[in-house]
C-alpha positions, 0 to 999 in steps of 0.5 A, spaced: 629 512 124 634 514 119 638 508 122 632 503 120 633 506 113 640 505 113 639 498 115 634 497 109 638 500 104 644 495 106 640 489 106 637 491 099 644 492 097 646 485 100 640 481 097 642 484 090 649 482 091 647 475 093 642 474 087 646 477 082 652 472 084 647 466 084 645 468 077 652 469 074 654 463 077 648 459 074 650 462 067 657 460 068 655 453 070 651 453 063 656 456 059 661 450 062 656 445 061 654 447 054 662 447 052 662 440 055 656 437 052 660 433 046 664 430 051 660 424 053 663 422 060 665 429 062 658 432 060 655 427 065 659 429 070 659 436 069 651 436 069 651 432 075 656 436 079 652 443 077 645 440 079 648 438 086 652 445 086 646 449 083 641 446 089 646 447 094 648 455 092 640 456 091 639 453 098 645 458 101 642 464 097 635 463 100 638 462 107 643 468 107 637 472 104 632 470 110 638 472 115 638 479 112 630 479 113 631 477 120 636 482 121 632 488 118 626 485 122 630 486 129 632 493 127 625 495 125 622 492 132 628 496 135 627 502 132 619 502 133 620 500 140 616 493 139 622 489 142 
C-alpha cells in the first residue's frame, strides 16, 4: 500500500509543478503584454501570439494532468488487485 501512497504523492507534486508553471507563464505573458500595450503593432502581435500560446499551454497542461491521473489509477488498480 505504501507504493500507492508514494505514487499518489509523486502525482500530486507533479500536478502542482505543472499548474504552477502554467500560472507563472501566464503572469509572464501578462507582464509582457502590458509592457507592449503602447506600441500598436507589437501589442497586437503579442496579444495574438499569447492567446494562441495560452490555449496551447492550457491544453498541454490538461493532457499532462490527465496522463498522471491515468498512471495513478493504473497503480491503484494494480495495488488493489482490480487488474
